[in-house]
C-alpha positions in Angstrom: -253.0 5.2 -53.6 -254.1 6.4 -50.1 -257.5 7.4 -51.5 -258.1 3.9 -53.2 -257.0 2.0 -50.2 -259.1 4.1 -47.7 -262.3 3.6 -49.5 -263.3 0.5 -47.6 -262.0 1.8 -44.3 -265.2 3.7 -43.7 -267.3 0.5 -43.3 -265.1 -0.9 -40.4 -263.3 1.6 -38.1 -259.5 1.1 -37.8 -256.9 2.9 -35.8 -254.7 5.1 -37.8 -251.2 6.3 -36.8 -250.1 9.6 -38.5 -246.6 10.7 -37.5 -245.1 13.9 -39.1 -241.3 14.2 -38.7 -238.5 16.7 -39.2 -234.8 15.6 -39.4 -231.8 17.9 -39.4 -228.5 16.4 -40.2 -224.9 17.8 -40.4 -222.3 15.7 -42.2 -218.8 15.8 -43.5 -217.1 13.6 -46.1 -213.5 13.7 -47.1 -214.4 12.4 -50.6 -217.9 13.5 -51.6 -217.4 12.5 -55.2 -215.9 9.1 -54.4 -213.0 10.0 -56.6 -209.4 8.7 -56.6 -207.1 10.0 -53.9 -205.6 12.8 -56.1 -209.0 14.1 -56.9 -210.7 13.8 -53.5 -212.4 16.9 -52.0 -213.7 17.2 -48.5 -217.2 18.8 -48.1 -219.7 19.7 -45.4 -223.5 19.2 -46.0 -226.6 20.2 -44.2 -229.7 18.1 -44.7 -233.3 19.2 -43.8 -235.7 16.4 -44.2 -239.4 16.7 -43.4 -241.3 13.5 -43.5 -244.5 11.6 -42.6 -245.2 8.0 -41.6 -248.8 6.7 -41.9 -250.0 3.3 -41.0 -253.2 1.3 -40.1 -254.0 -2.3 -39.7 -257.7 -3.4 -39.7 -259.7 -6.4 -40.7 -260.3 -4.9 -44.2 -257.5 -2.4 -44.6 -253.7 -2.5 -43.9 -251.5 0.5 -45.0 -247.9 1.4 -44.3 -246.4 4.6 -45.8 -243.1 6.3 -45.0 -242.2 9.4 -47.0 -239.4 12.0 -46.6 -238.1 14.8 -48.7 -234.4 15.7 -48.3 -233.1 19.2 -49.0 -229.4 18.9 -49.1 -227.1 22.0 -48.9 -223.5 21.7 -50.0 -220.5 24.1 -49.3 -218.9 23.4 -52.7 -221.8 22.8 -55.1 -225.4 23.8 -55.7 -228.2 22.5 -53.3 -230.4 19.6 -54.5 -233.5 17.7 -53.4 -234.0 14.0 -53.0 -237.0 11.8 -52.0 -237.6 8.6 -50.3 -240.8 6.7 -50.3 -241.8 3.2 -49.1 -245.5 2.5 -49.3 -247.7 -0.6 -49.5 -251.2 -1.5 -48.8 -254.0 -4.2 -49.0 -257.7 -3.6 -49.0 -260.6 -5.9 -49.0 -263.1 -3.8 -51.1 -265.8 -6.5 -51.4 -265.6 -9.2 -48.7 -264.6 -12.6 -50.1 -264.6 -11.3 -53.6 -262.7 -8.1 -54.6 -259.3 -7.1 -53.2 -256.8 -4.5 -53.9 -253.0 -4.4 -53.4 -250.7 -1.5 -54.1 -247.0 -0.6 -53.7 -245.0 2.5 -54.4 -241.4 3.6 -53.8 -238.9 6.3 -54.5 -235.2 5.5 -53.9 -231.8 6.3 -54.8 -230.1 3.4 -56.6 -226.7 2.6 -58.1 -226.8 2.5 -62.0 -223.9 0.0 -62.4 -222.3 -2.7 -60.2 -218.9 -1.3 -61.4 -217.6 2.1 -60.4 -218.4 4.2 -57.3 -221.1 2.8 -55.2 -223.5 5.1 -53.3 -223.6 4.6 -49.5 -225.1 8.0 -48.3 -227.7 9.9 -50.3 -225.7 13.1 -50.0 -222.9 11.6 -52.1 -222.5 12.6 -55.7 -221.1 9.7 -57.7 -222.4 10.0 -61.2 -223.4 6.4 -60.8 -226.7 6.7 -59.2 -230.3 7.8 -60.1 -233.6 8.2 -58.6 -236.0 5.2 -59.2 -239.7 5.4 -59.0 -241.6 2.1 -58.9 -245.4 1.7 -58.7 -247.6 -1.5 -58.7 -251.4 -1.4 -58.5 -253.1 -4.8 -58.5 -256.9 -5.3 -58.1 -258.0 -9.0 -58.1 -261.0 -11.2 -57.7 -260.7 -14.1 -55.3 -263.4 -16.6 -54.1 -263.5 -19.9 -52.6 -266.1 -22.4 -54.2 -266.7 -25.0 -51.6 -265.7 -28.4 -52.6 -264.4 -27.2 -56.0 -261.5 -24.8 -55.9 -260.3 -21.4 -55.0 -260.3 -19.1 -57.9 -258.3 -15.9 -58.3 -258.3 -13.5 -61.3 -255.7 -10.7 -61.0 -254.7 -7.8 -62.9 -251.3 -6.0 -62.2 -250.2 -2.7 -63.5 -246.5 -1.9 -62.9 -244.3 1.0 -63.7 -240.7 1.9 -63.2 -239.0 5.1 -64.2 -235.7 6.8 -63.7 -235.5 10.0 -65.8 -234.2 9.3 -69.3 -232.4 6.2 -68.2 -235.4 4.0 -67.8 -239.3 4.1 -68.4 -241.0 0.8 -68.5 -244.6 -0.2 -67.7 -246.3 -3.5 -67.9 -249.6 -5.1 -67.4 -250.1 -8.7 -66.3 -253.3 -10.6 -66.3 -253.3 -14.0 -64.5 -255.8 -16.7 -63.6 -255.3 -19.2 -60.9 -257.4 -22.3 -59.8 -256.4 -24.3 -56.7 -258.4 -27.5 -56.2 -260.2 -28.3 -52.9 -259.8 -31.9 -51.9 -260.6 -31.4 -48.3 -256.9 -32.0 -47.3 -257.0 -35.7 -48.5 -255.0 -37.2 -51.3 -254.2 -35.6 -54.6 -254.7 -31.9 -55.3 -254.2 -29.8 -58.3 -253.5 -26.1 -59.3 -253.9 -24.5 -62.7 -252.4 -21.1 -63.6 -252.4 -19.1 -66.8 -250.9 -15.6 -67.2 -250.1 -13.1 -70.0 -247.8 -10.1 -69.5 -247.1 -7.2 -71.8 -244.0 -5.2 -71.1 -243.6 -1.8 -72.8 -240.1 -0.3 -72.7 -239.9 3.0 -74.5 -236.6 1.9 -76.0 -237.8 -1.4 -77.3 -240.8 -3.0 -79.1 -243.5 -4.4 -76.8 -242.7 -7.9 -75.4 -245.3 -10.4 -74.5 -244.7 -13.2 -72.1 -247.2 -16.0 -71.5 -247.3 -19.2 -69.4 -249.8 -22.0 -68.7 -249.0 -24.8 -66.2 -250.7 -27.5 -64.2 -249.4 -28.7 -60.8 -250.3 -32.0 -59.2 -249.4 -32.6 -55.5 -249.8 -35.5 -53.1 -249.1 -35.6 -49.4 -247.2 -38.7 -48.3 -247.8 -37.9 -44.7 -248.4 -34.8 -42.5 -244.9 -33.7 -42.9 -243.8 -34.6 -46.5 -245.5 -33.8 -49.8 -244.5 -34.2 -53.4 -245.5 -32.1 -56.5 -245.0 -32.2 -60.3 -245.5 -29.3 -62.7 -245.8 -29.2 -66.4 -246.6 -26.4 -68.9 -245.9 -24.3 -71.8 -244.4 -20.7 -71.9 -243.9 -18.4 -74.9 -241.8 -15.2 -74.9 -241.1 -12.9 -77.8 -238.0 -11.0 -76.8 -235.2 -11.3 -79.3 -233.0 -14.0 -77.7 -229.3 -14.4 -78.4 -229.8 -18.2 -78.6 -232.9 -20.4 -79.1 -236.3 -19.1 -79.2 -237.5 -18.4 -75.6 -240.4 -20.7 -75.7 -241.3 -24.3 -75.1 -242.6 -26.9 -72.7 -241.3 -26.9 -69.1 -241.6 -29.2 -66.2 -240.4 -29.5 -62.6 -240.5 -32.1 -59.6 -240.4 -31.0 -56.1 -241.2 -31.6 -52.5 -242.0 -29.9 -49.2 -240.8 -31.1 -45.9 -242.0 -29.6 -42.6 -240.6 -31.9 -39.8 -241.7 -29.3 -37.2 -243.3 -25.8 -36.8 -239.8 -24.5 -36.7 -238.3 -26.0 -39.8 -239.3 -26.0 -43.5 -237.6 -27.1 -46.7 -239.1 -26.8 -50.2 -236.9 -27.9 -53.3 -237.5 -28.5 -56.9 -235.6 -29.7 -60.0 -236.8 -29.1 -63.6 -236.2 -27.9 -67.1 -237.0 -24.9 -69.2 -236.2 -23.5 -72.6 -232.8 -22.2 -71.3 -231.7 -25.4 -69.5 -232.0 -27.3 -66.1 -233.5 -25.3 -63.3 -233.2 -25.8 -59.5 -234.9 -24.1 -56.6 -234.6 -24.3 -52.7 -236.3 -22.4 -49.9 -235.2 -23.6 -46.3 -235.8 -22.0 -43.0 -235.0 -23.0 -39.4 -236.1 -21.1 -36.4 -235.2 -21.3 -32.8 -236.3 -19.2 -29.8 -233.8 -16.5 -30.5 -232.3 -17.4 -33.9 -233.5 -17.6 -37.4 -231.8 -19.1 -40.5 -232.9 -19.0 -44.2 -231.2 -20.5 -47.2 -232.6 -19.6 -50.7 -231.7 -20.5 -54.3 -233.6 -19.5 -57.4 -233.2 -19.4 -61.2 -235.4 -17.3 -63.5 -235.5 -14.9 -66.4 -235.6 -11.4 -65.0 -235.1 -7.7 -65.9 -233.9 -4.7 -64.1 -237.4 -3.2 -63.7 -238.8 -6.5 -62.6 -236.2 -6.7 -59.7 -237.1 -3.1 -58.6 -240.7 -4.4 -58.1 -239.9 -7.7 -56.5 -241.0 -8.1 -52.9 -238.1 -8.7 -50.6 -238.4 -11.5 -48.1 -239.7 -10.5 -44.7 -238.6 -13.4 -42.5 -235.8 -11.6 -40.7 -237.8 -8.4 -40.1 -240.8 -10.4 -38.8 -238.7 -12.4 -36.5 -237.1 -9.3 -35.0 -240.5 -7.6 -34.7 -241.8 -10.5 -32.5 -238.6 -10.7 -30.4 -238.4 -7.0 -29.8 -242.0 -6.5 -29.0 -241.4 -6.4 -25.2 -237.9 -4.8 -25.6 -239.2 -1.8 -27.7 -243.0 -1.6 -26.9 -243.7 1.4 -29.2 -244.5 -0.1 -32.6 -243.2 2.9 -34.6 -240.0 3.0 -32.6 -239.5 -0.7 -33.0 -240.1 -0.5 -36.7 -237.5 2.2 -37.2 -235.0 0.3 -35.1 -235.4 -2.8 -37.2 -235.2 -0.9 -40.4 -232.0 0.7 -39.3 -230.5 -2.5 -38.2 -231.4 -4.3 -41.4 -230.2 -1.4 -43.6 -226.8 -1.2 -41.8 -226.4 -4.9 -42.0 -227.4 -5.0 -45.7 -225.6 -2.0 -47.1 -225.9 -3.2 -50.7 -229.7 -3.7 -50.7 -232.1 -6.4 -49.6 -230.7 -8.9 -52.2 -227.1 -8.3 -51.2 -226.2 -7.3 -54.9 -226.5 -4.2 -57.1 -229.5 -4.4 -59.6 -227.6 -2.6 -62.3 -229.5 -0.7 -65.0 -230.2 -2.5 -68.2 -233.0 -2.9 -70.9 -231.9 -6.6 -71.4 -233.5 -9.9 -70.3 -231.2 -11.9 -68.1 -231.0 -15.5 -66.7 -230.4 -14.8 -63.0 -229.2 -17.3 -60.5 -229.4 -16.2 -56.8 -228.1 -18.0 -53.8 -228.5 -16.4 -50.3 -227.8 -17.6 -46.8 -229.0 -15.3 -44.0 -229.3 -15.5 -40.1 -230.2 -13.4 -37.2 -229.6 -14.0 -33.7 -231.2 -11.8 -30.9 -230.3 -11.9 -27.3 -231.7 -9.9 -24.3 -229.8 -6.7 -25.3 -228.1 -7.4 -28.7 -228.8 -8.7 -32.1 -226.4 -10.0 -34.7 -227.2 -10.5 -38.5 -225.1 -12.1 -41.1 -225.7 -12.6 -44.8 -223.8 -14.4 -47.6 -225.0 -13.9 -51.2 -224.1 -14.8 -54.8 -225.9 -13.5 -57.9 -225.1 -14.4 -61.5 -226.5 -13.0 -64.6 -226.3 -14.1 -68.2 -227.7 -11.8 -70.8 -230.3 -13.4 -73.1 -230.5 -10.4 -75.5 -228.1 -8.2 -77.4 -226.1 -5.5 -75.6 -226.7 -3.0 -78.3 -230.0 -2.0 -76.6 -228.0 -0.8 -73.7 -226.0 1.9 -75.7 -228.0 4.7 -73.9 -226.8 3.4 -70.5 -223.1 2.3 -71.5 -220.3 3.7 -73.6 -219.3 1.9 -76.8 -216.4 0.3 -75.2 -218.4 -1.0 -72.2 -221.4 -2.7 -73.9 -219.9 -6.2 -73.2 -219.3 -5.4 -69.5 -222.6 -6.8 -68.3 -223.0 -9.8 -70.8 -222.1 -12.1 -67.9 -221.7 -10.9 -64.5 -221.2 -12.5 -61.0 -221.6 -10.6 -57.6 -220.6 -12.0 -54.3 -221.3 -10.4 -51.0 -220.9 -10.8 -47.2 -222.6 -8.5 -44.8 -222.9 -8.3 -41.1 -224.7 -6.1 -38.7 -224.7 -5.9 -34.8 -227.2 -4.0 -32.7 -226.5 -3.4 -28.9 -229.2 -1.8 -26.6 -226.9 0.2 -24.3 -229.9 1.5 -22.3 -233.6 1.8 -22.7 -232.9 5.0 -24.7 -229.7 4.2 -26.4 -228.7 1.9 -29.3 -225.4 1.2 -31.0 -225.4 -0.4 -34.4 -222.4 -1.6 -36.3 -222.4 -2.7 -40.0 -219.7 -4.3 -42.2 -220.0 -5.2 -45.8 -217.6 -6.9 -48.5 -218.6 -7.3 -52.1 -217.1 -8.3 -55.3 -218.6 -7.5 -58.8 -217.1 -9.3 -61.7 -217.6 -9.2 -65.4 -217.0 -12.7 -66.7 -217.2 -11.4 -70.3 -214.5 -8.7 -69.9 -212.5 -9.7 -66.9 -213.1 -6.6 -65.0 -213.4 -6.9 -61.1 -214.4 -4.3 -58.7 -214.3 -4.8 -54.9 -216.0 -2.7 -52.2 -215.9 -2.7 -48.4 -217.7 -0.5 -46.0 -217.8 -0.2 -42.1 -220.5 1.8 -40.5 -221.1 2.8 -36.8 -224.3 4.5 -35.6 -225.3 5.6 -32.1 -228.8 6.7 -31.5 -230.3 8.3 -28.2 -233.9 9.0 -27.3 -234.0 12.5 -25.6 -237.6 12.4 -25.1 -240.5 10.4 -26.3 -240.5 12.1 -29.6 -237.0 13.7 -29.9 -233.9 11.5 -30.7 -230.4 12.3 -31.8 -227.9 10.1 -33.7 -224.2 10.2 -34.7 -222.8 8.0 -37.4 -219.4 7.1 -38.8 -218.4 5.3 -42.0 -215.2 4.1 -43.8 -215.6 3.0 -47.4 -213.0 1.5 -49.8 -213.2 0.7 -53.6 -210.7 -1.0 -55.8 -210.9 -2.2 -59.4 -208.5 -3.7 -62.1 -209.9 -1.0 -64.3 -208.7 1.9 -62.1 -210.7 4.5 -60.2 -209.7 3.2 -56.7 -210.9 5.4 -53.7 -211.3 5.7 -50.0 -213.9 7.8 -48.2 -214.5 8.6 -44.6 -217.7 10.3 -43.4 -219.3 11.5 -40.1 -222.8 12.9 -39.4 -225.0 14.0 -36.6 -228.7 14.1 -36.8 -231.6 15.5 -34.7 -235.0 14.0 -35.3 -238.4 15.2 -34.0 -241.7 13.5 -34.3 -245.0 15.3 -33.9 
């Protein structure tokens, strides 16, 4: 990916930032396996983690890469290696014509929303796996004056996790957006065809064609109507997953700080609704989102999380933390602590099935001169559209119905306090409930974390972290865990 994205950088010079790092961490957990109290065992770990961060932002190339390799040594078990990667880039290969987007990640993810939940990469739960996700998307885009903007995109995606998951897909789409000079009616036409190849299933093809008409009532309010036809050939439990679809919606922007977009419609699986609202003040940002769609586990791993809260903090903390790299790391730590279960608040459990997913999320962040507070409420509901028999490699015979219908509710909060120009205190709290509506099983999780970081020198920092975790379930397996760690990080 680095090679592909760097090709056009030769034409226009850009400033590159390359920061190698080494992190040494000592930690202790009184329940490393997240087992019931009578089976809990305490253990020390030593983690050595070399890494590198690469970034550049120019007129034709933007790239951000953060990679680390963790070597974890245990006192009671064999050593092991883990990796973390978060990389994304955009390149303008041929001005105003050819572009390239790419993303890649390596992360530790929980396999199921039920059972022990991973909080620290050093933990050994039996309910987590390494997920590798890659997306490479070249596309042609050009503006034809007075006619339309045309975009032809090809997207190759792959998600793998050892023997548990190996899925790749290719998606070809064409989108035409009319040019009416900003006056009166406008239109947009899109068509796409996606082939999904899961090694455990026959190839699935999903296609859709839709036409959207929009009309601005005034500078603040516009209305839109969409109609089209979609066809999918996965083996549905109910009606054939195809048919006409429509939606009616509107966009309201009463000011530069407020936006509301909403729609109501119907697809082959029933009525659909969507909402995307945001409200921004000088030191506060609110978002409220609701969405319904057919999704898959691998599709969720490749979805792009919203960046509103991170962008808001980056702008607010530009003077408070002048160093861009240090500011980025502080924001990442803050959002990670305040969203312990992941960017969407719920566990994207492993499955080969297709689901109707309904997501609702309310999030806010407030930033003062020396502190910031983030709060998130989320609810996610999944209803399986395909047979549970295809998940037999992931679940035992007595658990196949566990994920037919699920609901996850989460509440998360994070607080960051800048004690001094070199010291930061971050506190995070999380409550979650995962419920199987098909079997009646309910699991509850809570976590409290405290992290203190201090900058010894411009490129040397230390941190101390504490955590307390609880898990309870009406199916058994209740546990508690306390952990403490201290880390030294050096950048070169």
